[in-house]
C-alpha positions as CSV (number, residue, x, y, z in Angstrom):
1,M,-71.6,-53.3,-5.4
2,P,-70.2,-56.6,-4.2
3,Q,-73.1,-58.5,-5.7
4,R,-72.5,-57.0,-9.1
5,N,-68.8,-58.1,-9.0
6,R,-69.8,-61.6,-8.0
7,S,-72.1,-61.8,-11.0
8,H,-69.2,-61.0,-13.4
9,V,-67.0,-63.6,-11.7
10,N,-69.7,-66.2,-12.0
11,D,-70.2,-65.4,-15.7
12,A,-66.4,-65.7,-16.3
13,W,-66.4,-69.1,-14.6
14,N,-69.4,-70.3,-16.6
15,A,-67.7,-69.2,-19.9
16,S,-64.5,-70.9,-18.9
17,V,-66.2,-74.2,-18.0
18,I,-68.2,-74.2,-21.3
19,A,-65.0,-73.5,-23.3
20,L,-63.2,-76.3,-21.4
21,V,-66.0,-78.8,-22.1
22,I,-66.0,-77.9,-25.8
23,V,-62.2,-78.4,-26.0
24,L,-62.3,-81.7,-24.2
25,A,-65.2,-83.0,-26.4
26,G,-63.1,-82.1,-29.5
27,L,-60.1,-83.9,-28.1
28,L,-62.2,-86.9,-27.2
29,Y,-63.6,-87.0,-30.7
30,V,-60.2,-86.7,-32.5
31,F,-58.5,-89.4,-30.3
32,G,-61.5,-91.6,-30.4
33,A,-61.6,-91.5,-34.2
34,A,-57.8,-92.1,-34.3
35,M,-58.0,-95.1,-32.0
36,S,-60.9,-96.7,-33.7
37,G,-59.3,-96.5,-37.1
38,D,-62.2,-94.5,-38.4
39,S,-59.9,-92.5,-40.7
40,I,-56.5,-93.6,-41.7
41,H,-55.6,-90.1,-42.7
42,L,-56.4,-88.9,-39.2
43,T,-54.3,-91.6,-37.6
44,E,-51.4,-90.9,-40.0
45,S,-51.5,-87.2,-39.0
46,I,-50.6,-88.1,-35.4
47,R,-46.8,-88.0,-35.2
48,G,-45.2,-91.4,-34.7
49,A,-48.5,-93.3,-35.2
50,E,-48.4,-96.7,-36.8
51,V,-51.3,-97.8,-38.9
52,F,-52.4,-101.4,-38.9
53,D,-55.3,-101.9,-41.3
54,T,-57.0,-105.1,-40.2
55,R,-60.4,-104.5,-41.6
56,N,-60.0,-106.9,-44.6
57,L,-58.3,-109.8,-42.7
58,P,-60.2,-113.0,-42.1
């Protein structure tokens, strides 16, 4: 019996870790795109963000 319960706990931890990795990867992508200026609309969607478009400056 104890071995079976331990398996369920391990499965729950594995699922939690996978979900956490997916969420962190999504946040890294969104903030990375915002900081790189990849999309002005994405940057503007962050409250209080200021957009400095320097791509066409000499």
